[in-house]
Backbone as JSON Lines, residues from 0, in Angstrom:
{"i":0,"aa":"M","n":[125.86,77.65,113.11],"ca":[124.96,78.5,113.63],"c":[123.68,79.13,112.75]}
{"i":1,"aa":"S","n":[122.35,79.31,113.26],"ca":[121.83,79.94,112.69],"c":[121.0,80.76,113.2]}
{"i":2,"aa":"V","n":[121.04,82.07,112.61],"ca":[120.76,83.03,113.23],"c":[119.44,83.97,111.94]}
{"i":3,"aa":"R","n":[118.68,84.38,112.43],"ca":[117.67,85.25,111.58],"c":[117.48,86.88,111.95]}
{"i":4,"aa":"V","n":[117.58,87.67,111.33],"ca":[117.76,89.13,112.03],"c":[115.94,89.42,111.53]}
{"i":5,"aa":"V","n":[115.48,89.81,112.8],"ca":[113.87,90.16,112.43],"c":[113.73,91.57,112.72]}
{"i":6,"aa":"A","n":[114.75,92.48,112.92],"ca":[114.65,93.9,113.09],"c":[116.3,94.48,113.27]}
{"i":7,"aa":"A","n":[116.38,95.49,113.17],"ca":[117.43,96.09,113.61],"c":[117.66,96.08,114.7]}
{"i":8,"aa":"G","n":[119.01,95.66,115.13],"ca":[119.57,95.43,116.53],"c":[118.58,94.0,117.37]}
{"i":9,"aa":"A","n":[117.64,93.27,116.74],"ca":[117.0,92.39,117.31],"c":[117.78,91.05,116.43]}
{"i":10,"aa":"L","n":[117.96,90.08,117.47],"ca":[118.45,88.68,116.76],"c":[117.3,87.83,117.51]}
{"i":11,"aa":"L","n":[116.74,86.9,116.45],"ca":[116.22,85.61,116.87],"c":[117.56,84.4,116.81]}
{"i":12,"aa":"L","n":[117.53,83.69,117.99],"ca":[118.55,82.78,118.02],"c":[117.69,81.28,118.12]}
{"i":13,"aa":"V","n":[118.46,80.42,117.05],"ca":[117.74,79.23,116.67],"c":[118.31,78.32,117.41]}
{"i":14,"aa":"A","n":[118.15,77.41,117.91],"ca":[118.57,76.27,118.78],"c":[119.93,75.91,118.48]}
{"i":15,"aa":"G","n":[120.81,75.81,119.63],"ca":[122.17,75.71,119.11],"c":[122.89,76.75,118.5]}
{"i":16,"aa":"S","n":[122.73,77.98,118.49],"ca":[123.49,78.94,117.88],"c":[123.98,79.93,119.02]}
{"i":17,"aa":"S","n":[124.71,81.02,118.81],"ca":[125.15,82.07,119.89],"c":[124.77,83.13,119.23]}
{"i":18,"aa":"A","n":[125.19,84.12,120.17],"ca":[124.87,85.65,119.76],"c":[126.15,86.02,119.14]}
{"i":19,"aa":"T","n":[127.28,85.58,118.51],"ca":[128.45,86.13,118.25],"c":[128.2,86.79,116.76]}
{"i":20,"aa":"A","n":[127.12,86.2,116.17],"ca":[126.98,86.74,114.5],"c":[126.72,88.25,114.56]}
{"i":21,"aa":"A","n":[127.2,89.13,113.69],"ca":[126.98,90.58,113.35],"c":[125.52,90.55,113.17]}
{"i":22,"aa":"T","n":[124.85,91.55,113.32],"ca":[123.39,91.9,113.48],"c":[123.31,92.97,112.39]}
{"i":23,"aa":"F","n":[122.53,92.59,111.21],"ca":[122.27,93.41,110.1],"c":[121.51,94.93,110.8]}
{"i":24,"aa":"T","n":[122.07,95.71,110.45],"ca":[121.16,96.86,110.92],"c":[121.26,98.27,110.04]}
{"i":25,"aa":"L","n":[120.07,98.83,110.09],"ca":[119.63,99.7,109.18],"c":[119.67,101.2,110.05]}
{"i":26,"aa":"S","n":[120.37,102.07,109.22],"ca":[120.25,103.54,110.36],"c":[120.22,104.74,109.83]}
{"i":27,"aa":"S","n":[120.08,106.03,110.2],"ca":[120.03,107.42,109.43],"c":[120.95,108.35,110.26]}
{"i":28,"aa":"G","n":[121.5,109.08,109.39],"ca":[121.99,110.38,110.03],"c":[121.24,111.38,110.27]}
{"i":29,"aa":"A","n":[119.92,111.2,110.0],"ca":[118.99,112.11,110.23],"c":[118.11,112.22,110.97]}
{"i":30,"aa":"F","n":[118.04,110.96,111.72],"ca":[117.15,110.65,112.85],"c":[117.51,109.3,113.61]}
{"i":31,"aa":"A","n":[117.34,109.09,114.77],"ca":[117.45,108.12,115.64],"c":[116.25,106.92,115.45]}
{"i":32,"aa":"A","n":[116.36,105.65,115.7],"ca":[115.44,104.67,115.7],"c":[114.22,105.25,116.86]}
{"i":33,"aa":"G","n":[113.17,105.56,116.04],"ca":[111.99,105.72,116.93],"c":[111.75,107.44,117.26]}
{"i":34,"aa":"A","n":[112.66,108.2,116.47],"ca":[112.76,109.65,116.8],"c":[111.78,110.11,115.68]}
{"i":35,"aa":"T","n":[111.76,111.59,115.77],"ca":[110.95,112.2,114.46],"c":[111.95,112.47,113.56]}
{"i":36,"aa":"I","n":[111.1,112.08,112.1],"ca":[112.26,112.39,111.11],"c":[111.86,113.91,110.75]}
{"i":37,"aa":"P","n":[113.19,114.32,110.46],"ca":[113.19,116.13,110.34],"c":[112.34,116.52,109.08]}
{"i":38,"aa":"R","n":[111.73,117.6,109.15],"ca":[110.83,118.29,108.04],"c":[111.42,118.28,106.75]}
{"i":39,"aa":"E","n":[112.76,118.31,106.88],"ca":[113.2,118.27,105.36],"c":[112.81,117.26,104.45]}
{"i":40,"aa":"H","n":[112.96,116.17,105.11],"ca":[112.54,114.71,104.58],"c":[111.22,114.47,104.36]}
{"i":41,"aa":"T","n":[110.12,115.33,104.69],"ca":[108.88,115.18,104.81],"c":[108.16,116.39,103.35]}
{"i":42,"aa":"C","n":[107.02,115.74,103.39],"ca":[106.27,116.87,102.22],"c":[106.05,118.15,102.94]}
{"i":43,"aa":"D","n":[106.34,118.47,104.01],"ca":[106.32,119.73,104.68],"c":[107.61,120.28,104.19]}
{"i":44,"aa":"G","n":[108.62,119.78,103.76],"ca":[110.18,120.45,103.5],"c":[110.26,119.97,102.22]}
{"i":45,"aa":"K","n":[111.67,119.77,101.99],"ca":[112.21,119.49,100.74],"c":[111.78,118.13,100.38]}
{"i":46,"aa":"D","n":[111.05,117.3,101.09],"ca":[110.4,115.82,100.45],"c":[111.93,114.95,99.82]}
{"i":47,"aa":"A","n":[113.04,115.42,100.56],"ca":[114.21,114.66,99.88],"c":[114.3,113.37,100.87]}
{"i":48,"aa":"S","n":[114.8,111.99,100.27],"ca":[114.66,111.05,101.15],"c":[115.91,111.43,102.12]}
{"i":49,"aa":"P","n":[115.61,110.58,103.48],"ca":[116.96,110.68,104.32],"c":[118.09,109.96,104.27]}
{"i":50,"aa":"P","n":[118.99,110.32,104.42],"ca":[120.55,109.51,104.17],"c":[120.15,108.21,105.27]}
{"i":51,"aa":"L","n":[120.26,107.24,104.43],"ca":[120.36,105.81,105.21],"c":[121.64,105.13,105.11]}
{"i":52,"aa":"A","n":[122.21,104.33,105.9],"ca":[123.45,103.38,106.15],"c":[123.13,102.14,106.83]}
{"i":53,"aa":"W","n":[123.87,101.16,106.15],"ca":[123.5,99.74,106.75],"c":[124.68,98.74,106.93]}
{"i":54,"aa":"R","n":[124.85,98.02,108.0],"ca":[125.81,97.45,108.13],"c":[125.62,95.77,108.24]}
{"i":55,"aa":"D","n":[126.91,94.68,107.96],"ca":[126.48,93.56,108.54],"c":[125.36,92.81,107.59]}
{"i":56,"aa":"A","n":[125.49,92.97,106.26],"ca":[124.68,92.15,105.4],"c":[124.88,90.87,105.85]}
{"i":57,"aa":"P","n":[124.0,90.1,105.45],"ca":[123.95,88.38,105.56],"c":[124.96,88.13,104.42]}
{"i":58,"aa":"A","n":[125.75,86.82,104.69],"ca":[126.75,86.42,103.6],"c":[125.81,86.08,102.44]}
{"i":59,"aa":"G","n":[126.5,86.17,101.5],"ca":[125.61,85.98,100.1],"c":[124.7,86.65,99.72]}
{"i":60,"aa":"T","n":[124.9,87.97,100.13],"ca":[123.85,89.14,99.55],"c":[124.22,89.54,98.24]}
{"i":61,"aa":"K","n":[123.45,89.56,97.43],"ca":[123.59,89.98,95.93],"c":[123.17,91.23,95.47]}
{"i":62,"aa":"A","n":[122.27,91.71,96.42],"ca":[121.35,93.0,96.14],"c":[120.56,93.21,97.31]}
{"i":63,"aa":"F","n":[119.94,94.62,97.27],"ca":[119.0,94.82,98.29],"c":[117.9,95.51,97.98]}
{"i":64,"aa":"A","n":[116.91,95.51,98.62],"ca":[115.3,96.21,98.13],"c":[115.07,97.01,99.42]}
{"i":65,"aa":"L","n":[114.64,98.16,99.12],"ca":[114.07,98.84,100.46],"c":[112.72,99.3,100.01]}
{"i":66,"aa":"V","n":[111.99,99.35,101.29],"ca":[110.51,99.45,101.13],"c":[109.97,100.41,102.26]}
{"i":67,"aa":"V","n":[109.81,101.61,102.45],"ca":[109.39,102.53,103.32],"c":[107.69,102.82,103.01]}
{"i":68,"aa":"D","n":[107.01,102.47,104.37],"ca":[105.74,102.55,104.37],"c":[105.15,103.09,105.73]}
{"i":69,"aa":"D","n":[103.71,103.43,105.78],"ca":[103.1,104.1,107.32],"c":[102.03,103.11,107.53]}
{"i":70,"aa":"P","n":[102.05,102.54,108.36],"ca":[100.94,101.46,109.12],"c":[99.69,102.35,109.51]}
{"i":71,"aa":"D","n":[100.31,103.46,109.68],"ca":[99.26,104.18,110.5],"c":[98.04,104.8,109.57]}
{"i":72,"aa":"A","n":[98.37,105.08,108.34],"ca":[97.58,105.76,107.23],"c":[96.49,105.28,107.65]}
{"i":73,"aa":"P","n":[95.24,106.28,107.42],"ca":[93.87,106.21,107.79],"c":[93.25,104.88,106.55]}
{"i":74,"aa":"A","n":[93.81,104.87,105.49],"ca":[93.3,104.23,104.46],"c":[94.01,102.75,104.41]}
{"i":75,"aa":"G","n":[94.69,102.48,105.34],"ca":[95.53,101.1,105.46],"c":[97.06,101.89,105.26]}
{"i":76,"aa":"T","n":[97.77,100.86,105.43],"ca":[99.37,100.84,104.91],"c":[99.85,101.65,103.8]}
{"i":77,"aa":"W","n":[100.21,102.55,103.88],"ca":[100.57,103.83,102.77],"c":[102.16,103.56,102.42]}
{"i":78,"aa":"V","n":[102.46,103.36,101.19],"ca":[103.4,103.28,100.61],"c":[104.24,104.42,100.22]}
{"i":79,"aa":"H","n":[105.54,104.78,101.03],"ca":[106.01,106.22,100.34],"c":[107.51,105.9,99.32]}
{"i":80,"aa":"W","n":[108.07,104.85,99.52],"ca":[109.11,104.72,98.49],"c":[109.27,103.09,98.61]}
{"i":81,"aa":"V","n":[109.57,102.66,97.07],"ca":[109.81,101.56,96.81],"c":[111.23,101.72,96.05]}
{"i":82,"aa":"L","n":[112.54,100.78,96.42],"ca":[113.85,101.14,95.56],"c":[114.24,99.62,95.67]}
{"i":83,"aa":"Y","n":[114.67,99.29,94.7],"ca":[115.22,97.73,94.57],"c":[116.52,97.71,93.58]}
{"i":84,"aa":"D","n":[116.98,96.59,93.66],"ca":[118.08,96.26,92.75],"c":[119.21,97.11,93.01]}
{"i":85,"aa":"L","n":[119.21,97.6,94.58],"ca":[120.54,98.39,95.1],"c":[121.57,97.15,94.88]}
{"i":86,"aa":"P","n":[122.88,97.44,94.23],"ca":[124.18,96.35,94.53],"c":[124.73,96.21,95.83]}
{"i":87,"aa":"A","n":[124.85,94.81,96.03],"ca":[125.41,94.33,97.15],"c":[126.54,95.09,97.62]}
{"i":88,"aa":"T","n":[127.62,95.89,96.82],"ca":[128.28,96.64,97.24],"c":[128.06,97.94,98.17]}
{"i":89,"aa":"A","n":[126.9,98.54,97.87],"ca":[126.24,99.58,98.7],"c":[126.06,99.13,100.09]}
{"i":90,"aa":"T","n":[126.33,100.65,100.88],"ca":[126.39,100.33,102.53],"c":[125.66,101.61,102.67]}
{"i":91,"aa":"S","n":[125.12,102.28,101.83],"ca":[124.34,103.48,102.13],"c":[123.89,104.2,101.13]}
{"i":92,"aa":"L","n":[122.75,105.15,101.23],"ca":[122.19,106.18,100.21],"c":[122.21,107.73,100.81]}
{"i":93,"aa":"P","n":[122.89,108.55,100.04],"ca":[122.73,109.98,100.77],"c":[121.44,110.46,100.51]}
{"i":94,"aa":"A","n":[121.34,111.38,101.36],"ca":[119.81,111.98,101.27],"c":[119.7,112.67,99.98]}
{"i":95,"aa":"G","n":[118.29,112.56,99.41],"ca":[117.78,112.92,98.02],"c":[118.49,112.01,96.81]}
{"i":96,"aa":"D","n":[119.29,111.21,97.26],"ca":[119.86,110.53,95.67],"c":[118.83,109.62,95.2]}
{"i":97,"aa":"T","n":[119.04,109.9,94.15],"ca":[118.06,108.9,92.92],"c":[118.78,108.35,92.05]}
{"i":98,"aa":"T","n":[120.28,108.19,92.25],"ca":[120.97,107.23,91.28],"c":[121.58,105.82,91.6]}
{"i":99,"aa":"I","n":[121.21,105.4,92.67],"ca":[121.34,104.02,93.33],"c":[120.34,103.22,93.53]}
{"i":100,"aa":"G","n":[120.33,102.05,92.24],"ca":[119.3,101.09,92.51],"c":[118.05,101.5,91.56]}
{"i":101,"aa":"T","n":[117.09,100.46,91.59],"ca":[115.76,101.06,90.65],"c":[114.97,101.73,91.33]}
{"i":102,"aa":"Q","n":[114.04,102.54,90.98],"ca":[113.25,103.49,91.91],"c":[111.6,102.73,91.64]}
{"i":103,"aa":"G","n":[110.96,102.47,92.5],"ca":[109.28,102.0,91.96],"c":[108.53,103.07,92.48]}
{"i":104,"aa":"K","n":[107.36,102.48,91.96],"ca":[106.09,103.36,92.28],"c":[105.66,103.31,93.55]}
{"i":105,"aa":"N","n":[105.45,104.68,94.23],"ca":[104.83,104.56,95.45],"c":[103.36,104.98,95.55]}
{"i":106,"aa":"D","n":[102.54,105.01,96.62],"ca":[101.06,105.22,96.64],"c":[100.64,106.52,96.46]}
{"i":107,"aa":"F","n":[101.45,107.59,95.96],"ca":[101.15,108.66,95.74],"c":[101.33,108.67,93.97]}
{"i":108,"aa":"R","n":[101.43,107.65,93.52],"ca":[101.02,107.43,92.17],"c":[102.49,108.19,91.42]}
{"i":109,"aa":"R","n":[103.52,107.92,92.37],"ca":[104.64,108.75,91.65],"c":[106.06,107.61,91.65]}
{"i":110,"aa":"T","n":[106.97,107.77,90.95],"ca":[107.94,106.87,91.06],"c":[109.22,107.65,91.96]}
{"i":111,"aa":"G","n":[109.81,106.92,93.1],"ca":[110.77,107.02,93.93],"c":[110.17,107.45,95.07]}
{"i":112,"aa":"H","n":[110.88,108.42,95.75],"ca":[110.41,108.74,97.38],"c":[109.26,109.78,97.33]}
{"i":113,"aa":"G","n":[108.66,109.48,98.21],"ca":[107.43,110.47,98.67],"c":[107.34,110.48,100.04]}
{"i":114,"aa":"G","n":[107.8,111.43,100.98],"ca":[108.12,111.55,102.2],"c":[106.91,111.51,103.03]}
{"i":115,"aa":"P","n":[107.02,111.46,104.52],"ca":[105.73,111.35,105.24],"c":[104.82,112.75,105.19]}
{"i":116,"aa":"C","n":[103.72,112.52,105.14],"ca":[102.62,113.56,104.78],"c":[101.17,113.18,105.42]}
{"i":117,"aa":"P","n":[101.08,112.93,106.52],"ca":[100.35,112.58,107.33],"c":[99.13,113.59,107.53]}
{"i":118,"aa":"P","n":[97.77,112.95,107.95],"ca":[96.83,114.2,107.84],"c":[97.02,114.77,109.59]}
{"i":119,"aa":"P","n":[96.57,115.84,109.87],"ca":[96.7,116.35,111.38],"c":[96.52,115.35,112.54]}
{"i":120,"aa":"G","n":[96.76,115.1,113.35],"ca":[96.83,114.12,114.58],"c":[97.77,113.8,115.04]}
{"i":121,"aa":"P","n":[98.03,112.45,115.58],"ca":[98.99,112.07,116.43],"c":[100.05,111.33,115.19]}
{"i":122,"aa":"P","n":[101.24,111.57,115.92],"ca":[102.47,111.11,115.04],"c":[102.34,109.93,114.3]}
{"i":123,"aa":"H","n":[102.74,109.45,113.0],"ca":[102.66,108.26,112.32],"c":[104.17,107.57,112.26]}
{"i":124,"aa":"H","n":[103.99,106.49,112.16],"ca":[104.98,105.61,112.41],"c":[105.61,105.1,111.0]}
{"i":125,"aa":"Y","n":[106.87,105.47,110.35],"ca":[107.4,105.08,109.2],"c":[108.61,104.13,109.28]}
{"i":126,"aa":"R","n":[108.01,103.04,108.31],"ca":[108.87,101.93,108.5],"c":[110.0,101.85,107.26]}
{"i":127,"aa":"F","n":[111.09,102.02,107.41],"ca":[112.17,101.78,106.7],"c":[112.7,100.11,106.52]}
{"i":128,"aa":"T","n":[112.38,99.53,105.86],"ca":[112.76,98.1,105.75],"c":[113.59,97.75,104.59]}
{"i":129,"aa":"L","n":[114.65,97.29,104.84],"ca":[115.94,97.17,103.84],"c":[115.99,95.39,103.98]}
{"i":130,"aa":"Y","n":[115.89,94.77,102.5],"ca":[115.67,93.42,102.54],"c":[117.13,92.97,102.1]}
{"i":131,"aa":"A","n":[117.78,92.28,102.49],"ca":[118.93,91.7,101.98],"c":[118.9,90.3,100.93]}
{"i":132,"aa":"L","n":[119.09,90.3,99.77],"ca":[118.51,89.33,98.62],"c":[119.72,88.52,97.99]}
{"i":133,"aa":"D","n":[119.4,87.44,97.82],"ca":[120.39,86.5,97.11],"c":[120.53,86.71,95.5]}
{"i":134,"aa":"A","n":[119.73,87.58,95.11],"ca":[119.84,87.97,93.6],"c":[118.93,89.15,93.25]}
{"i":135,"aa":"P","n":[119.35,89.74,92.58],"ca":[118.77,91.08,92.1],"c":[117.31,90.81,91.75]}
{"i":136,"aa":"T","n":[116.36,91.69,91.65],"ca":[114.81,91.36,91.45],"c":[114.84,91.31,89.62]}
{"i":137,"aa":"G","n":[115.41,91.85,89.25],"ca":[115.42,92.25,87.64],"c":[114.23,92.69,87.18]}
{"i":138,"aa":"L","n":[113.17,93.39,88.22],"ca":[112.15,94.35,87.42],"c":[112.84,95.45,86.99]}
{"i":139,"aa":"A","n":[111.67,95.96,86.09],"ca":[111.72,97.04,85.48],"c":[111.57,98.17,86.25]}
{"i":140,"aa":"P","n":[112.02,99.53,85.98],"ca":[111.58,100.7,86.68],"c":[110.18,100.84,86.98]}
{"i":141,"aa":"G","n":[109.45,101.31,88.25],"ca":[108.41,101.57,88.43],"c":[107.55,100.5,89.22]}
{"i":142,"aa":"A","n":[108.14,99.64,89.62],"ca":[107.67,98.33,90.23],"c":[106.92,98.61,91.3]}
{"i":143,"aa":"T","n":[105.82,98.23,91.77],"ca":[105.17,98.67,93.28],"c":[105.76,97.77,94.29]}
{"i":144,"aa":"K","n":[105.1,97.99,95.42],"ca":[105.45,97.46,96.82],"c":[105.41,95.65,96.43]}
{"i":145,"aa":"A","n":[103.85,95.4,96.21],"ca":[103.64,93.87,95.69],"c":[104.32,93.39,95.05]}
{"i":146,"aa":"D","n":[104.84,94.15,93.51],"ca":[105.68,93.56,92.57],"c":[107.14,93.01,93.36]}
{"i":147,"aa":"V","n":[107.63,93.89,94.26],"ca":[109.0,93.53,94.93],"c":[108.76,92.63,95.71]}
{"i":148,"aa":"Q","n":[107.87,92.37,96.28],"ca":[107.51,91.3,97.5],"c":[107.22,89.99,96.92]}
{"i":149,"aa":"R","n":[106.66,90.11,95.5],"ca":[106.72,88.99,94.93],"c":[107.83,88.55,94.45]}
{"i":150,"aa":"A","n":[108.63,89.32,93.88],"ca":[109.99,89.34,93.1],"c":[111.1,88.74,94.29]}
{"i":151,"aa":"I","n":[110.89,89.26,95.58],"ca":[111.8,88.7,96.64],"c":[111.54,87.53,97.52]}
{"i":152,"aa":"A","n":[110.35,87.0,97.24],"ca":[109.87,85.78,97.93],"c":[110.84,84.57,97.73]}
{"i":153,"aa":"G","n":[111.14,84.39,98.99],"ca":[112.43,82.97,98.49],"c":[113.77,83.51,98.33]}
{"i":154,"aa":"H","n":[113.98,85.01,98.24],"ca":[115.25,85.13,97.86],"c":[115.68,86.37,99.16]}
{"i":155,"aa":"T","n":[115.1,86.39,100.09],"ca":[115.6,87.2,101.19],"c":[116.27,86.27,102.14]}
{"i":156,"aa":"L","n":[117.85,86.82,102.33],"ca":[118.62,86.36,103.4],"c":[118.47,86.97,104.61]}
{"i":157,"aa":"G","n":[117.9,88.25,104.83],"ca":[117.74,89.0,106.27],"c":[117.03,90.46,105.82]}
{"i":158,"aa":"K","n":[116.68,90.91,106.95],"ca":[115.88,92.19,106.78],"c":[116.39,93.11,107.91]}
{"i":159,"aa":"A","n":[116.61,94.33,107.86],"ca":[116.9,95.42,108.61],"c":[115.69,96.37,108.79]}
{"i":160,"aa":"E","n":[115.34,97.12,109.82],"ca":[114.31,97.92,109.75],"c":[114.78,98.95,110.84]}
{"i":161,"aa":"L","n":[114.25,100.36,110.62],"ca":[114.05,101.41,111.04],"c":[112.81,101.85,110.94]}
{"i":162,"aa":"V","n":[112.63,102.82,111.96],"ca":[111.39,103.21,112.59],"c":[111.51,104.53,112.7]}
{"i":163,"aa":"G","n":[110.76,105.72,112.24],"ca":[110.99,107.16,112.58],"c":[109.3,107.61,112.63]}
{"i":164,"aa":"T","n":[108.97,108.76,113.35],"ca":[107.85,109.06,113.46],"c":[107.73,110.56,112.68]}
{"i":165,"aa":"Y","n":[106.53,111.29,112.52],"ca":[106.18,112.52,112.28],"c":[104.94,112.88,112.12]}
{"i":166,"aa":"G","n":[104.52,113.92,112.51],"ca":[103.22,114.14,112.65],"c":[103.19,115.69,112.65]}
{"i":167,"aa":"R","n":[101.68,115.79,112.6],"ca":[101.36,117.64,112.18],"c":[100.34,118.17,113.2]}
């Protein structure tokens, strides 16, 4: 059977496959898919990363990488968080945790999480994309989204996505 996860809760079934395989999913106890991210997880609040949990990672997963970005930013997609080399045994991240995995550099030019902070106007969409990898990246702390994308090319077993919104 050949199944590729294209987003949390969505399966792309390839010829000769069935829907009996588990779906790699990403969720948050702070907000539901498509819902508003609570203020405490934004620059208007504590700016702490939201709690995240995932399940049913693909077989052979040896590490995870997480990228959070805003495709609605005025200057183009804005990176809010890059986190990589999370251990394969991890199934969640508590709110505000900075001890699991290796923190990368965001577009605020800071290492770690930078919460939603859109300009006034319609709500922006924040994509939390978790990649299941067949090997850790081995990157030093402070890598960028582009660095991580290069490192995981050819090593991604699946990905799960959660989208939340926030506006001012």
